[in-house]
C-alpha positions in Angstrom: -51.6 -48.8 69.1 -49.2 -48.0 72.0 -47.0 -44.9 71.9 -44.0 -47.2 71.2 -45.8 -48.9 68.3 -46.7 -45.5 66.8 -43.1 -44.3 67.0 -41.7 -47.5 65.5 -44.3 -47.4 62.7 -43.2 -43.8 62.0 -39.6 -44.9 61.8 -40.5 -47.7 59.4 -42.3 -45.2 57.3 -39.1 -43.0 57.3 -37.1 -46.0 56.2 -39.3 -46.5 53.1 -37.4 -45.2 50.1 -40.6 -44.0 48.4 -41.6 -42.0 51.5 -38.3 -40.9 52.9 -38.0 -37.5 51.0 -41.3 -36.1 52.2 -41.4 -38.0 55.6 -40.3 -35.0 57.7 -42.7 -32.5 56.0 -45.7 -34.4 57.5 -44.2 -35.9 60.6 -41.8 -33.4 62.2 -42.0 -30.6 64.7 -41.8 -27.0 63.4 -38.2 -26.7 64.7 -37.1 -30.2 63.6 -33.4 -30.7 62.5 -31.7 -33.5 60.8 -28.0 -33.6 61.5 -26.1 -35.1 58.5 -22.9 -37.2 58.8 -21.0 -34.1 58.0 -22.4 -32.5 61.1 -24.4 -29.9 59.1 -28.0 -29.5 60.2 -30.9 -29.4 57.7 -34.6 -28.7 58.3 -37.5 -30.8 56.9 -37.8 -28.8 53.7 -34.1 -28.9 53.0 -34.0 -32.7 53.7 -36.8 -33.2 51.1 -35.0 -31.1 48.6 -31.7 -32.9 49.2 -33.2 -36.4 48.9 -35.2 -35.4 45.8 -32.4 -33.9 43.9 -29.1 -35.4 45.1 -29.9 -39.0 46.2 -31.3 -42.0 44.4 -32.5 -44.3 47.2 -32.5 -48.1 46.3 -33.0 -49.6 49.7 -33.5 -48.5 53.3 -34.5 -50.6 56.3 -34.2 -50.5 60.1 -32.0 -53.4 60.8 -32.0 -53.2 64.6 -33.4 -51.0 67.3 -30.4 -50.4 69.6 -32.2 -48.4 72.3 -35.7 -47.2 72.9 -36.6 -45.1 75.9 -39.4 -42.8 77.0 -37.7 -39.8 78.6 -41.1 -38.4 79.8 -44.8 -38.8 78.9 -44.2 -36.7 75.7 -40.6 -37.3 74.8 -39.0 -40.5 73.4 -35.6 -41.5 72.1 -34.8 -44.2 69.7 -31.4 -45.2 68.4 -31.4 -47.6 65.5 -29.2 -49.1 62.8 -30.3 -48.2 59.2 -29.3 -50.4 56.3 -29.2 -48.0 53.4 -28.2 -48.4 49.7 -28.2 -45.3 47.6 -26.4 -43.1 45.1 -25.4 -39.6 46.3 -24.3 -37.3 43.5 -23.3 -40.2 41.4 -21.4 -42.1 44.2 -22.8 -45.5 45.2 -23.2 -46.1 49.0 -24.1 -49.2 50.9 -24.3 -47.8 54.4 -25.0 -49.1 57.9 -25.3 -45.9 60.0 -26.4 -45.5 63.5 -29.3 -43.0 63.8 -30.4 -41.2 66.9 -34.0 -39.9 66.9 -36.0 -37.9 69.4 -39.8 -37.7 69.3 -42.1 -35.2 71.0 -45.8 -35.5 71.5 -47.4 -32.2 70.2 -51.1 -31.8 70.7 -51.3 -35.5 71.5 -49.6 -36.5 68.2 -46.1 -37.9 68.0 -43.7 -35.9 65.9 -40.1 -36.3 65.2 -38.1 -33.5 66.7 -34.4 -34.5 66.0 -32.5 -37.0 64.0 -28.8 -37.4 63.7 -27.2 -39.9 61.3 -23.6 -41.2 61.8 -21.3 -42.1 58.9 -22.2 -45.2 57.1 -19.7 -47.6 58.7 -21.0 -48.2 62.2 -19.3 -50.9 64.2 -22.3 -52.8 65.5 -20.2 -54.9 67.9 -19.9 -51.9 70.1 -23.6 -52.2 71.0 -23.2 -55.7 72.5 
């Protein structure tokens, strides 16, 4: 597989509701952060705990890759739209956020280094 195919495969694994909670534990750099729509950062362990305790995930899928770019031989950026249906602390959500992700190659293995999720109401027409 090419580096791009590896990264896209990782993102599709992240978007799997059954794997999302633990995804970052196995696939993130040691100083990974996920920036939530509130702006508050959380590390891989905190993300796993939040997803496992506060969220019931029904559906998640990458609906469109908006941008993909290698910034160097060992850093890549991918911006995508994530279709996501879930319940958070009893409140149903049917979201379409924009997600920015940065990957780093560590010891020749691609790891996710950063992810930031927008609110759930992205205006996709702005990408055209």
